[in-house]
Phi, psi and omega in degrees: 000322179295324178295320178297319179293319179296318178295318179298320179295317178295318178295319179302309182295319179297312180296319180300312181292322180293313180295319178298319180296315184280346179251007182289154175226122175237093183237015184288343179292338181237055180053046180238209183222152176255134180223137173227141175122135174210130004278343178257139181278117182253351174223131180218134177218120177252127176224112181170183179275138179211140176270353179281133183290335182252024183295331183258004186288334183261012179295145173112190183270135179243116190288318183296312176297328177297313178296321179295319176300314178297319180295317178299314179296322180295316180296315180297314182291324178295315178296317179293326176294318178297314180296316180299315181290327177292323183282312190264339182237060180289133176265104179274112182248000000 
């Protein structure tokens, strides 16, 4: 069981970093916005001209969506690890 948890943790971190890398947006150099996070956005930075008074209020790192992203990835990887080990590593007793 400890081995399963360690494998799930490694898969969680790998999947989290890969998905974050491939879904990132860095467009602030051209009056755009920077976004990190999938499925929940945990980092947002808007830099540009805006007539909206609250356009810059959500800038920065958001801890709760970050934790939720990690939790979602952990649950998915733990379930897939259990299914994978049940299918491919059957213990015939």
